[in-house]
mmCIF file as Biopython writes it, N, C-alpha, C and O atoms, coordinates in Angstrom:
data_model
#
loop_
_atom_site.group_PDB
_atom_site.id
_atom_site.type_symbol
_atom_site.label_atom_id
_atom_site.label_alt_id
_atom_site.label_comp_id
_atom_site.label_asym_id
_atom_site.label_entity_id
_atom_site.label_seq_id
_atom_site.pdbx_PDB_ins_code
_atom_site.Cartn_x
_atom_site.Cartn_y
_atom_site.Cartn_z
_atom_site.occupancy
_atom_site.B_iso_or_equiv
_atom_site.auth_seq_id
_atom_site.auth_asym_id
_atom_site.pdbx_PDB_model_num
ATOM 1   N N  . MET A ? 1  ? 21.113 20.275 -74.465 1.0 0.0 1  A 1 
ATOM 2   C CA . MET A ? 1  ? 21.095 19.689 -75.510 1.0 0.0 1  A 1 
ATOM 3   C C  . MET A ? 1  ? 21.489 20.898 -76.834 1.0 0.0 1  A 1 
ATOM 4   O O  . MET A ? 1  ? 20.433 21.444 -77.156 1.0 0.0 1  A 1 
ATOM 5   N N  . ALA A ? 2  ? 22.385 21.308 -77.455 1.0 0.0 2  A 1 
ATOM 6   C CA . ALA A ? 2  ? 22.515 22.091 -78.693 1.0 0.0 2  A 1 
ATOM 7   C C  . ALA A ? 2  ? 22.542 21.804 -79.938 1.0 0.0 2  A 1 
ATOM 8   O O  . ALA A ? 2  ? 22.424 20.581 -80.011 1.0 0.0 2  A 1 
ATOM 9   N N  . ILE A ? 3  ? 22.603 22.111 -80.638 1.0 0.0 3  A 1 
ATOM 10  C CA . ILE A ? 3  ? 22.509 22.044 -81.716 1.0 0.0 3  A 1 
ATOM 11  C C  . ILE A ? 3  ? 23.247 23.286 -82.992 1.0 0.0 3  A 1 
ATOM 12  O O  . ILE A ? 3  ? 22.876 24.448 -83.155 1.0 0.0 3  A 1 
ATOM 13  N N  . SER A ? 4  ? 24.413 22.517 -83.777 1.0 0.0 4  A 1 
ATOM 14  C CA . SER A ? 4  ? 25.393 23.780 -84.357 1.0 0.0 4  A 1 
ATOM 15  C C  . SER A ? 4  ? 24.600 24.668 -85.738 1.0 0.0 4  A 1 
ATOM 16  O O  . SER A ? 4  ? 23.774 24.138 -86.481 1.0 0.0 4  A 1 
ATOM 17  N N  . ALA A ? 5  ? 24.985 25.841 -85.832 1.0 0.0 5  A 1 
ATOM 18  C CA . ALA A ? 5  ? 24.511 26.397 -86.640 1.0 0.0 5  A 1 
ATOM 19  C C  . ALA A ? 5  ? 24.151 25.911 -87.969 1.0 0.0 5  A 1 
ATOM 20  O O  . ALA A ? 5  ? 23.194 26.310 -88.633 1.0 0.0 5  A 1 
ATOM 21  N N  . THR A ? 6  ? 25.100 24.909 -88.342 1.0 0.0 6  A 1 
ATOM 22  C CA . THR A ? 6  ? 25.229 24.448 -89.534 1.0 0.0 6  A 1 
ATOM 23  C C  . THR A ? 6  ? 24.252 23.168 -89.460 1.0 0.0 6  A 1 
ATOM 24  O O  . THR A ? 6  ? 24.256 22.442 -90.455 1.0 0.0 6  A 1 
ATOM 25  N N  . ALA A ? 7  ? 23.552 22.874 -88.557 1.0 0.0 7  A 1 
ATOM 26  C CA . ALA A ? 7  ? 22.886 21.872 -88.267 1.0 0.0 7  A 1 
ATOM 27  C C  . ALA A ? 7  ? 23.531 20.417 -88.481 1.0 0.0 7  A 1 
ATOM 28  O O  . ALA A ? 7  ? 22.903 19.448 -88.909 1.0 0.0 7  A 1 
ATOM 29  N N  . GLN A ? 8  ? 24.814 20.419 -88.133 1.0 0.0 8  A 1 
ATOM 30  C CA . GLN A ? 8  ? 25.751 19.248 -88.825 1.0 0.0 8  A 1 
ATOM 31  C C  . GLN A ? 8  ? 26.019 18.505 -87.270 1.0 0.0 8  A 1 
ATOM 32  O O  . GLN A ? 8  ? 26.168 17.284 -87.211 1.0 0.0 8  A 1 
ATOM 33  N N  . TRP A ? 9  ? 26.056 19.218 -86.242 1.0 0.0 9  A 1 
ATOM 34  C CA . TRP A ? 9  ? 26.349 18.439 -84.703 1.0 0.0 9  A 1 
ATOM 35  C C  . TRP A ? 9  ? 24.974 18.675 -83.610 1.0 0.0 9  A 1 
ATOM 36  O O  . TRP A ? 9  ? 24.120 19.556 -83.501 1.0 0.0 9  A 1 
ATOM 37  N N  . LEU A ? 10 ? 25.222 17.611 -83.013 1.0 0.0 10 A 1 
ATOM 38  C CA . LEU A ? 10 ? 24.194 17.905 -81.937 1.0 0.0 10 A 1 
ATOM 39  C C  . LEU A ? 10 ? 24.775 17.670 -80.316 1.0 0.0 10 A 1 
ATOM 40  O O  . LEU A ? 10 ? 25.051 16.472 -80.244 1.0 0.0 10 A 1 
ATOM 41  N N  . ALA A ? 11 ? 24.891 17.937 -79.789 1.0 0.0 11 A 1 
ATOM 42  C CA . ALA A ? 11 ? 25.576 17.763 -78.537 1.0 0.0 11 A 1 
ATOM 43  C C  . ALA A ? 11 ? 24.662 17.927 -77.469 1.0 0.0 11 A 1 
ATOM 44  O O  . ALA A ? 11 ? 24.060 18.942 -77.118 1.0 0.0 11 A 1 
ATOM 45  N N  . VAL A ? 12 ? 24.643 16.476 -76.878 1.0 0.0 12 A 1 
ATOM 46  C CA . VAL A ? 12 ? 23.778 16.341 -75.676 1.0 0.0 12 A 1 
ATOM 47  C C  . VAL A ? 12 ? 24.569 15.973 -74.170 1.0 0.0 12 A 1 
ATOM 48  O O  . VAL A ? 12 ? 25.373 15.040 -74.160 1.0 0.0 12 A 1 
ATOM 49  N N  . ALA A ? 13 ? 24.352 16.592 -73.171 1.0 0.0 13 A 1 
ATOM 50  C CA . ALA A ? 13 ? 25.101 16.773 -71.951 1.0 0.0 13 A 1 
ATOM 51  C C  . ALA A ? 13 ? 24.437 15.481 -71.114 1.0 0.0 13 A 1 
ATOM 52  O O  . ALA A ? 13 ? 23.254 15.148 -71.192 1.0 0.0 13 A 1 
ATOM 53  N N  . ARG A ? 14 ? 25.244 14.970 -70.470 1.0 0.0 14 A 1 
ATOM 54  C CA . ARG A ? 14 ? 24.592 13.531 -69.477 1.0 0.0 14 A 1 
ATOM 55  C C  . ARG A ? 14 ? 25.621 13.682 -68.524 1.0 0.0 14 A 1 
ATOM 56  O O  . ARG A ? 14 ? 26.709 14.231 -68.695 1.0 0.0 14 A 1 
ATOM 57  N N  . GLU A ? 15 ? 25.062 12.998 -67.225 1.0 0.0 15 A 1 
ATOM 58  C CA . GLU A ? 15 ? 26.195 12.199 -66.123 1.0 0.0 15 A 1 
ATOM 59  C C  . GLU A ? 15 ? 26.413 10.641 -66.443 1.0 0.0 15 A 1 
ATOM 60  O O  . GLU A ? 15 ? 25.456 9.885  -66.606 1.0 0.0 15 A 1 
ATOM 61  N N  . ASP A ? 16 ? 27.663 10.251 -66.515 1.0 0.0 16 A 1 
ATOM 62  C CA . ASP A ? 16 ? 27.934 9.092  -66.268 1.0 0.0 16 A 1 
ATOM 63  C C  . ASP A ? 16 ? 27.760 8.585  -64.815 1.0 0.0 16 A 1 
ATOM 64  O O  . ASP A ? 16 ? 28.782 8.877  -64.194 1.0 0.0 16 A 1 
ATOM 65  N N  . SER A ? 17 ? 26.923 7.981  -64.081 1.0 0.0 17 A 1 
ATOM 66  C CA . SER A ? 17 ? 26.619 7.690  -62.804 1.0 0.0 17 A 1 
ATOM 67  C C  . SER A ? 17 ? 27.670 6.561  -62.181 1.0 0.0 17 A 1 
ATOM 68  O O  . SER A ? 17 ? 27.823 6.420  -60.968 1.0 0.0 17 A 1 
ATOM 69  N N  . GLU A ? 18 ? 28.175 5.999  -62.902 1.0 0.0 18 A 1 
ATOM 70  C CA . GLU A ? 18 ? 29.196 4.853  -62.808 1.0 0.0 18 A 1 
ATOM 71  C C  . GLU A ? 18 ? 30.439 5.599  -62.594 1.0 0.0 18 A 1 
ATOM 72  O O  . GLU A ? 18 ? 30.939 5.270  -61.518 1.0 0.0 18 A 1 
ATOM 73  N N  . VAL A ? 19 ? 31.011 6.339  -63.121 1.0 0.0 19 A 1 
ATOM 74  C CA . VAL A ? 19 ? 32.268 7.218  -62.654 1.0 0.0 19 A 1 
ATOM 75  C C  . VAL A ? 19 ? 32.150 8.770  -61.965 1.0 0.0 19 A 1 
ATOM 76  O O  . VAL A ? 19 ? 32.977 9.497  -61.415 1.0 0.0 19 A 1 
ATOM 77  N N  . ASN A ? 20 ? 31.147 8.865  -62.179 1.0 0.0 20 A 1 
ATOM 78  C CA . ASN A ? 20 ? 30.166 10.263 -61.295 1.0 0.0 20 A 1 
ATOM 79  C C  . ASN A ? 20 ? 30.987 11.520 -62.281 1.0 0.0 20 A 1 
ATOM 80  O O  . ASN A ? 20 ? 31.341 12.541 -61.692 1.0 0.0 20 A 1 
ATOM 81  N N  . GLU A ? 21 ? 31.205 11.413 -63.472 1.0 0.0 21 A 1 
ATOM 82  C CA . GLU A ? 21 ? 31.550 12.663 -64.416 1.0 0.0 21 A 1 
ATOM 83  C C  . GLU A ? 21 ? 30.546 13.253 -65.552 1.0 0.0 21 A 1 
ATOM 84  O O  . GLU A ? 21 ? 29.417 12.784 -65.692 1.0 0.0 21 A 1 
ATOM 85  N N  . GLY A ? 22 ? 30.871 13.947 -66.073 1.0 0.0 22 A 1 
ATOM 86  C CA . GLY A ? 22 ? 29.758 14.950 -66.824 1.0 0.0 22 A 1 
ATOM 87  C C  . GLY A ? 22 ? 30.266 14.302 -68.075 1.0 0.0 22 A 1 
ATOM 88  O O  . GLY A ? 22 ? 31.470 14.084 -68.210 1.0 0.0 22 A 1 
ATOM 89  N N  . VAL A ? 23 ? 29.310 13.960 -69.074 1.0 0.0 23 A 1 
ATOM 90  C CA . VAL A ? 23 ? 29.775 13.683 -70.359 1.0 0.0 23 A 1 
ATOM 91  C C  . VAL A ? 23 ? 28.865 14.481 -71.428 1.0 0.0 23 A 1 
ATOM 92  O O  . VAL A ? 23 ? 27.658 14.613 -71.222 1.0 0.0 23 A 1 
ATOM 93  N N  . ILE A ? 24 ? 29.552 15.058 -72.691 1.0 0.0 24 A 1 
ATOM 94  C CA . ILE A ? 24 ? 28.906 15.269 -73.784 1.0 0.0 24 A 1 
ATOM 95  C C  . ILE A ? 24 ? 28.953 13.945 -75.086 1.0 0.0 24 A 1 
ATOM 96  O O  . ILE A ? 24 ? 29.916 13.379 -75.602 1.0 0.0 24 A 1 
ATOM 97  N N  . ASP A ? 25 ? 28.024 13.848 -75.221 1.0 0.0 25 A 1 
ATOM 98  C CA . ASP A ? 25 ? 27.994 12.687 -76.672 1.0 0.0 25 A 1 
ATOM 99  C C  . ASP A ? 25 ? 27.644 13.894 -77.725 1.0 0.0 25 A 1 
ATOM 100 O O  . ASP A ? 25 ? 26.744 14.714 -77.546 1.0 0.0 25 A 1 
ATOM 101 N N  . LEU A ? 26 ? 28.689 13.844 -79.071 1.0 0.0 26 A 1 
ATOM 102 C CA . LEU A ? 26 ? 28.825 14.775 -80.093 1.0 0.0 26 A 1 
ATOM 103 C C  . LEU A ? 26 ? 28.009 14.256 -81.112 1.0 0.0 26 A 1 
ATOM 104 O O  . LEU A ? 26 ? 28.878 13.887 -81.902 1.0 0.0 26 A 1 
ATOM 105 N N  . TRP A ? 27 ? 26.959 13.981 -81.625 1.0 0.0 27 A 1 
ATOM 106 C CA . TRP A ? 27 ? 26.210 13.502 -82.702 1.0 0.0 27 A 1 
ATOM 107 C C  . TRP A ? 27 ? 26.454 14.324 -84.109 1.0 0.0 27 A 1 
ATOM 108 O O  . TRP A ? 27 ? 26.268 15.512 -84.376 1.0 0.0 27 A 1 
ATOM 109 N N  . SER A ? 28 ? 26.996 13.109 -84.990 1.0 0.0 28 A 1 
ATOM 110 C CA . SER A ? 28 ? 26.896 14.016 -86.534 1.0 0.0 28 A 1 
ATOM 111 C C  . SER A ? 28 ? 25.309 13.514 -86.659 1.0 0.0 28 A 1 
ATOM 112 O O  . SER A ? 28 ? 24.763 12.455 -86.349 1.0 0.0 28 A 1 
ATOM 113 N N  . ILE A ? 29 ? 24.802 14.785 -87.271 1.0 0.0 29 A 1 
ATOM 114 C CA . ILE A ? 29 ? 23.472 14.677 -87.438 1.0 0.0 29 A 1 
ATOM 115 C C  . ILE A ? 29 ? 23.069 14.023 -88.874 1.0 0.0 29 A 1 
ATOM 116 O O  . ILE A ? 29 ? 21.969 13.606 -89.237 1.0 0.0 29 A 1 
ATOM 117 N N  . THR A ? 30 ? 24.256 14.061 -89.548 1.0 0.0 30 A 1 
ATOM 118 C CA . THR A ? 30 ? 24.111 13.256 -91.260 1.0 0.0 30 A 1 
ATOM 119 C C  . THR A ? 30 ? 24.503 12.044 -90.850 1.0 0.0 30 A 1 
ATOM 120 O O  . THR A ? 30 ? 23.949 11.357 -91.709 1.0 0.0 30 A 1 
ATOM 121 N N  . THR A ? 31 ? 25.122 11.209 -90.079 1.0 0.0 31 A 1 
ATOM 122 C CA . THR A ? 31 ? 25.321 10.110 -90.348 1.0 0.0 31 A 1 
ATOM 123 C C  . THR A ? 31 ? 24.370 9.402  -88.997 1.0 0.0 31 A 1 
ATOM 124 O O  . THR A ? 31 ? 24.185 8.185  -88.984 1.0 0.0 31 A 1 
ATOM 125 N N  . GLY A ? 32 ? 23.883 10.176 -88.044 1.0 0.0 32 A 1 
ATOM 126 C CA . GLY A ? 32 ? 23.218 9.651  -86.588 1.0 0.0 32 A 1 
ATOM 127 C C  . GLY A ? 32 ? 24.122 8.552  -85.944 1.0 0.0 32 A 1 
ATOM 128 O O  . GLY A ? 32 ? 23.701 7.549  -85.367 1.0 0.0 32 A 1 
ATOM 129 N N  . GLN A ? 33 ? 25.291 8.861  -86.112 1.0 0.0 33 A 1 
ATOM 130 C CA . GLN A ? 33 ? 26.456 8.261  -84.819 1.0 0.0 33 A 1 
ATOM 131 C C  . GLN A ? 33 ? 27.427 9.245  -84.042 1.0 0.0 33 A 1 
ATOM 132 O O  . GLN A ? 33 ? 28.063 10.240 -84.390 1.0 0.0 33 A 1 
ATOM 133 N N  . ILE A ? 34 ? 27.313 8.715  -83.115 1.0 0.0 34 A 1 
ATOM 134 C CA . ILE A ? 34 ? 28.318 9.561  -82.154 1.0 0.0 34 A 1 
ATOM 135 C C  . ILE A ? 34 ? 29.638 9.696  -82.466 1.0 0.0 34 A 1 
ATOM 136 O O  . ILE A ? 34 ? 30.295 8.819  -81.905 1.0 0.0 34 A 1 
ATOM 137 N N  . ALA A ? 35 ? 30.358 10.501 -83.191 1.0 0.0 35 A 1 
ATOM 138 C CA . ALA A ? 35 ? 31.371 11.171 -83.363 1.0 0.0 35 A 1 
ATOM 139 C C  . ALA A ? 35 ? 32.122 11.521 -82.336 1.0 0.0 35 A 1 
ATOM 140 O O  . ALA A ? 35 ? 33.146 12.067 -82.747 1.0 0.0 35 A 1 
ATOM 141 N N  . GLN A ? 36 ? 32.076 11.453 -81.169 1.0 0.0 36 A 1 
ATOM 142 C CA . GLN A ? 36 ? 33.051 11.980 -80.105 1.0 0.0 36 A 1 
ATOM 143 C C  . GLN A ? 36 ? 32.293 12.029 -78.931 1.0 0.0 36 A 1 
ATOM 144 O O  . GLN A ? 36 ? 31.077 12.218 -78.939 1.0 0.0 36 A 1 
ATOM 145 N N  . LYS A ? 37 ? 33.245 11.797 -77.494 1.0 0.0 37 A 1 
ATOM 146 C CA . LYS A ? 37 ? 32.714 11.667 -76.261 1.0 0.0 37 A 1 
ATOM 147 C C  . LYS A ? 37 ? 33.641 12.836 -75.966 1.0 0.0 37 A 1 
ATOM 148 O O  . LYS A ? 37 ? 34.776 12.903 -76.436 1.0 0.0 37 A 1 
ATOM 149 N N  . PHE A ? 38 ? 33.001 13.938 -75.009 1.0 0.0 38 A 1 
ATOM 150 C CA . PHE A ? 38 ? 33.699 14.443 -73.846 1.0 0.0 38 A 1 
ATOM 151 C C  . PHE A ? 38 ? 33.660 14.343 -72.735 1.0 0.0 38 A 1 
ATOM 152 O O  . PHE A ? 38 ? 32.585 14.348 -72.136 1.0 0.0 38 A 1 
ATOM 153 N N  . TYR A ? 39 ? 35.072 14.197 -72.000 1.0 0.0 39 A 1 
ATOM 154 C CA . TYR A ? 39 ? 34.217 13.983 -70.347 1.0 0.0 39 A 1 
ATOM 155 C C  . TYR A ? 39 ? 34.927 14.862 -69.397 1.0 0.0 39 A 1 
ATOM 156 O O  . TYR A ? 39 ? 36.020 15.378 -69.632 1.0 0.0 39 A 1 
ATOM 157 N N  . HIS A ? 40 ? 34.235 15.005 -68.292 1.0 0.0 40 A 1 
ATOM 158 C CA . HIS A ? 40 ? 34.849 16.039 -67.510 1.0 0.0 40 A 1 
ATOM 159 C C  . HIS A ? 40 ? 34.385 15.736 -65.851 1.0 0.0 40 A 1 
ATOM 160 O O  . HIS A ? 40 ? 33.219 15.552 -65.501 1.0 0.0 40 A 1 
ATOM 161 N N  . PRO A ? 41 ? 35.586 15.730 -64.928 1.0 0.0 41 A 1 
ATOM 162 C CA . PRO A ? 41 ? 35.072 15.387 -63.692 1.0 0.0 41 A 1 
ATOM 163 C C  . PRO A ? 41 ? 33.879 16.173 -62.891 1.0 0.0 41 A 1 
ATOM 164 O O  . PRO A ? 41 ? 33.313 15.852 -61.846 1.0 0.0 41 A 1 
ATOM 165 N N  . TRP A ? 42 ? 33.659 17.493 -63.871 1.0 0.0 42 A 1 
ATOM 166 C CA . TRP A ? 42 ? 32.318 18.075 -62.906 1.0 0.0 42 A 1 
ATOM 167 C C  . TRP A ? 42 ? 30.773 17.971 -63.792 1.0 0.0 42 A 1 
ATOM 168 O O  . TRP A ? 42 ? 30.961 17.667 -64.970 1.0 0.0 42 A 1 
ATOM 169 N N  . GLN A ? 43 ? 29.962 18.083 -63.585 1.0 0.0 43 A 1 
ATOM 170 C CA . GLN A ? 43 ? 28.467 18.127 -64.207 1.0 0.0 43 A 1 
ATOM 171 C C  . GLN A ? 43 ? 28.429 19.142 -64.912 1.0 0.0 43 A 1 
ATOM 172 O O  . GLN A ? 43 ? 28.978 20.182 -64.546 1.0 0.0 43 A 1 
ATOM 173 N N  . ILE A ? 44 ? 27.775 19.036 -66.055 1.0 0.0 44 A 1 
ATOM 174 C CA . ILE A ? 44 ? 27.697 20.330 -67.170 1.0 0.0 44 A 1 
ATOM 175 C C  . ILE A ? 44 ? 26.046 20.974 -66.963 1.0 0.0 44 A 1 
ATOM 176 O O  . ILE A ? 44 ? 24.914 20.492 -67.010 1.0 0.0 44 A 1 
ATOM 177 N N  . SER A ? 45 ? 26.434 21.865 -66.800 1.0 0.0 45 A 1 
ATOM 178 C CA . SER A ? 45 ? 25.001 23.142 -66.380 1.0 0.0 45 A 1 
ATOM 179 C C  . SER A ? 45 ? 24.683 23.517 -67.564 1.0 0.0 45 A 1 
ATOM 180 O O  . SER A ? 45 ? 23.502 23.299 -67.834 1.0 0.0 45 A 1 
ATOM 181 N N  . ALA A ? 46 ? 25.388 24.075 -68.501 1.0 0.0 46 A 1 
ATOM 182 C CA . ALA A ? 46 ? 24.627 24.626 -69.754 1.0 0.0 46 A 1 
ATOM 183 C C  . ALA A ? 46 ? 25.690 24.284 -70.867 1.0 0.0 46 A 1 
ATOM 184 O O  . ALA A ? 46 ? 26.880 24.075 -70.630 1.0 0.0 46 A 1 
ATOM 185 N N  . LEU A ? 47 ? 25.171 24.260 -71.972 1.0 0.0 47 A 1 
ATOM 186 C CA . LEU A ? 47 ? 26.224 24.062 -73.174 1.0 0.0 47 A 1 
ATOM 187 C C  . LEU A ? 47 ? 25.391 24.884 -74.355 1.0 0.0 47 A 1 
ATOM 188 O O  . LEU A ? 47 ? 24.224 25.227 -74.164 1.0 0.0 47 A 1 
ATOM 189 N N  . THR A ? 48 ? 26.145 25.188 -75.674 1.0 0.0 48 A 1 
ATOM 190 C CA . THR A ? 48 ? 25.928 25.930 -76.651 1.0 0.0 48 A 1 
ATOM 191 C C  . THR A ? 48 ? 26.851 25.842 -77.994 1.0 0.0 48 A 1 
ATOM 192 O O  . THR A ? 48 ? 28.045 25.655 -77.764 1.0 0.0 48 A 1 
ATOM 193 N N  . PHE A ? 49 ? 26.512 25.939 -79.209 1.0 0.0 49 A 1 
ATOM 194 C CA . PHE A ? 49 ? 27.407 25.867 -79.862 1.0 0.0 49 A 1 
ATOM 195 C C  . PHE A ? 49 ? 28.103 27.843 -80.344 1.0 0.0 49 A 1 
ATOM 196 O O  . PHE A ? 49 ? 27.165 28.604 -80.105 1.0 0.0 49 A 1 
ATOM 197 N N  . ALA A ? 50 ? 29.051 28.457 -80.751 1.0 0.0 50 A 1 
ATOM 198 C CA . ALA A ? 50 ? 29.138 29.707 -81.096 1.0 0.0 50 A 1 
ATOM 199 C C  . ALA A ? 50 ? 30.095 29.079 -82.326 1.0 0.0 50 A 1 
ATOM 200 O O  . ALA A ? 50 ? 30.789 28.079 -82.140 1.0 0.0 50 A 1 
ATOM 201 N N  . ASP A ? 51 ? 30.039 29.842 -83.691 1.0 0.0 51 A 1 
ATOM 202 C CA . ASP A ? 51 ? 30.046 28.822 -84.848 1.0 0.0 51 A 1 
ATOM 203 C C  . ASP A ? 51 ? 30.516 27.470 -84.778 1.0 0.0 51 A 1 
ATOM 204 O O  . ASP A ? 51 ? 29.808 26.581 -84.305 1.0 0.0 51 A 1 
ATOM 205 N N  . GLU A ? 52 ? 31.632 27.268 -85.206 1.0 0.0 52 A 1 
ATOM 206 C CA . GLU A ? 52 ? 31.675 25.354 -84.897 1.0 0.0 52 A 1 
ATOM 207 C C  . GLU A ? 52 ? 32.342 25.140 -83.556 1.0 0.0 52 A 1 
ATOM 208 O O  . GLU A ? 52 ? 32.777 24.005 -83.357 1.0 0.0 52 A 1 
ATOM 209 N N  . GLN A ? 53 ? 32.468 25.895 -82.761 1.0 0.0 53 A 1 
ATOM 210 C CA . GLN A ? 53 ? 33.029 25.567 -80.992 1.0 0.0 53 A 1 
ATOM 211 C C  . GLN A ? 53 ? 32.001 25.108 -80.107 1.0 0.0 53 A 1 
ATOM 212 O O  . GLN A ? 53 ? 30.885 25.601 -80.273 1.0 0.0 53 A 1 
ATOM 213 N N  . LEU A ? 54 ? 32.116 24.486 -79.439 1.0 0.0 54 A 1 
ATOM 214 C CA . LEU A ? 54 ? 31.257 23.993 -78.426 1.0 0.0 54 A 1 
ATOM 215 C C  . LEU A ? 54 ? 31.665 24.746 -76.933 1.0 0.0 54 A 1 
ATOM 216 O O  . LEU A ? 54 ? 32.731 24.799 -76.320 1.0 0.0 54 A 1 
ATOM 217 N N  . ILE A ? 55 ? 30.751 25.118 -76.742 1.0 0.0 55 A 1 
ATOM 218 C CA . ILE A ? 55 ? 31.260 25.963 -75.296 1.0 0.0 55 A 1 
ATOM 219 C C  . ILE A ? 55 ? 30.451 25.467 -74.150 1.0 0.0 55 A 1 
ATOM 220 O O  . ILE A ? 55 ? 29.238 25.350 -74.326 1.0 0.0 55 A 1 
ATOM 221 N N  . VAL A ? 56 ? 30.950 25.174 -73.043 1.0 0.0 56 A 1 
ATOM 222 C CA . VAL A ? 56 ? 30.435 24.328 -71.751 1.0 0.0 56 A 1 
ATOM 223 C C  . VAL A ? 56 ? 30.953 24.950 -70.851 1.0 0.0 56 A 1 
ATOM 224 O O  . VAL A ? 56 ? 32.122 25.312 -70.712 1.0 0.0 56 A 1 
ATOM 225 N N  . ALA A ? 57 ? 29.470 25.177 -69.781 1.0 0.0 57 A 1 
ATOM 226 C CA . ALA A ? 57 ? 29.659 25.577 -68.402 1.0 0.0 57 A 1 
ATOM 227 C C  . ALA A ? 57 ? 29.560 24.392 -67.711 1.0 0.0 57 A 1 
ATOM 228 O O  . ALA A ? 57 ? 28.888 23.431 -68.084 1.0 0.0 57 A 1 
ATOM 229 N N  . LEU A ? 58 ? 30.446 24.466 -66.366 1.0 0.0 58 A 1 
ATOM 230 C CA . LEU A ? 58 ? 30.495 23.661 -65.842 1.0 0.0 58 A 1 
ATOM 231 C C  . LEU A ? 58 ? 30.146 23.763 -64.494 1.0 0.0 58 A 1 
ATOM 232 O O  . LEU A ? 58 ? 30.297 24.904 -64.057 1.0 0.0 58 A 1 
ATOM 233 N N  . THR A ? 59 ? 29.656 22.803 -63.557 1.0 0.0 59 A 1 
ATOM 234 C CA . THR A ? 59 ? 29.260 23.426 -62.275 1.0 0.0 59 A 1 
ATOM 235 C C  . THR A ? 59 ? 30.373 23.791 -60.976 1.0 0.0 59 A 1 
ATOM 236 O O  . THR A ? 59 ? 30.206 24.264 -59.852 1.0 0.0 59 A 1 
ATOM 237 N N  . ASP A ? 60 ? 31.249 23.450 -61.527 1.0 0.0 60 A 1 
ATOM 238 C CA . ASP A ? 60 ? 32.762 24.377 -60.961 1.0 0.0 60 A 1 
ATOM 239 C C  . ASP A ? 60 ? 32.868 25.398 -61.192 1.0 0.0 60 A 1 
ATOM 240 O O  . ASP A ? 60 ? 33.615 25.887 -60.344 1.0 0.0 60 A 1 
ATOM 241 N N  . GLY A ? 61 ? 32.554 26.123 -61.893 1.0 0.0 61 A 1 
ATOM 242 C CA . GLY A ? 61 ? 32.515 27.702 -62.383 1.0 0.0 61 A 1 
ATOM 243 C C  . GLY A ? 61 ? 33.221 27.858 -63.387 1.0 0.0 61 A 1 
ATOM 244 O O  . GLY A ? 61 ? 33.636 28.968 -63.718 1.0 0.0 61 A 1 
ATOM 245 N N  . THR A ? 62 ? 33.479 26.750 -64.049 1.0 0.0 62 A 1 
ATOM 246 C CA . THR A ? 62 ? 34.586 27.150 -65.060 1.0 0.0 62 A 1 
ATOM 247 C C  . THR A ? 62 ? 33.601 27.351 -66.529 1.0 0.0 62 A 1 
ATOM 248 O O  . THR A ? 62 ? 32.373 27.434 -66.554 1.0 0.0 62 A 1 
ATOM 249 N N  . ILE A ? 63 ? 34.359 27.390 -67.480 1.0 0.0 63 A 1 
ATOM 250 C CA . ILE A ? 63 ? 34.040 27.395 -69.064 1.0 0.0 63 A 1 
ATOM 251 C C  . ILE A ? 63 ? 34.826 26.656 -70.162 1.0 0.0 63 A 1 
ATOM 252 O O  . ILE A ? 63 ? 35.693 27.266 -70.788 1.0 0.0 63 A 1 
ATOM 253 N N  . GLN A ? 64 ? 34.617 25.663 -70.359 1.0 0.0 64 A 1 
ATOM 254 C CA . GLN A ? 64 ? 35.491 25.021 -71.440 1.0 0.0 64 A 1 
ATOM 255 C C  . GLN A ? 64 ? 35.071 25.196 -72.932 1.0 0.0 64 A 1 
ATOM 256 O O  . GLN A ? 64 ? 33.881 25.158 -73.246 1.0 0.0 64 A 1 
ATOM 257 N N  . ILE A ? 65 ? 35.950 25.367 -73.744 1.0 0.0 65 A 1 
ATOM 258 C CA . ILE A ? 65 ? 35.665 25.482 -75.163 1.0 0.0 65 A 1 
ATOM 259 C C  . ILE A ? 65 ? 36.287 24.338 -75.989 1.0 0.0 65 A 1 
ATOM 260 O O  . ILE A ? 65 ? 37.473 24.047 -75.837 1.0 0.0 65 A 1 
ATOM 261 N N  . TRP A ? 66 ? 35.352 23.573 -77.018 1.0 0.0 66 A 1 
ATOM 262 C CA . TRP A ? 66 ? 36.042 22.472 -77.623 1.0 0.0 66 A 1 
ATOM 263 C C  . TRP A ? 66 ? 35.828 22.930 -78.908 1.0 0.0 66 A 1 
ATOM 264 O O  . TRP A ? 66 ? 34.954 23.784 -79.056 1.0 0.0 66 A 1 
ATOM 265 N N  . GLN A ? 67 ? 36.627 22.425 -80.146 1.0 0.0 67 A 1 
ATOM 266 C CA . GLN A ? 67 ? 36.637 22.915 -81.373 1.0 0.0 67 A 1 
ATOM 267 C C  . GLN A ? 67 ? 36.312 21.476 -82.101 1.0 0.0 67 A 1 
ATOM 268 O O  . GLN A ? 67 ? 36.217 21.412 -83.327 1.0 0.0 67 A 1 
#
């Protein structure tokens, strides 16, 4: 779980066991709604925000950056 520096976004990593994919739910703290979902075929091992970018480390050894 990670919160953006502006406290506008909350990112929550989880695994979707039905399809065996890593999922990040990006919540808007203002509205309390999921604004977007990110899917990846690998599990998520860590995530953080840098400015308004979401940086995600995956179990395949790669790093993904989403804006």
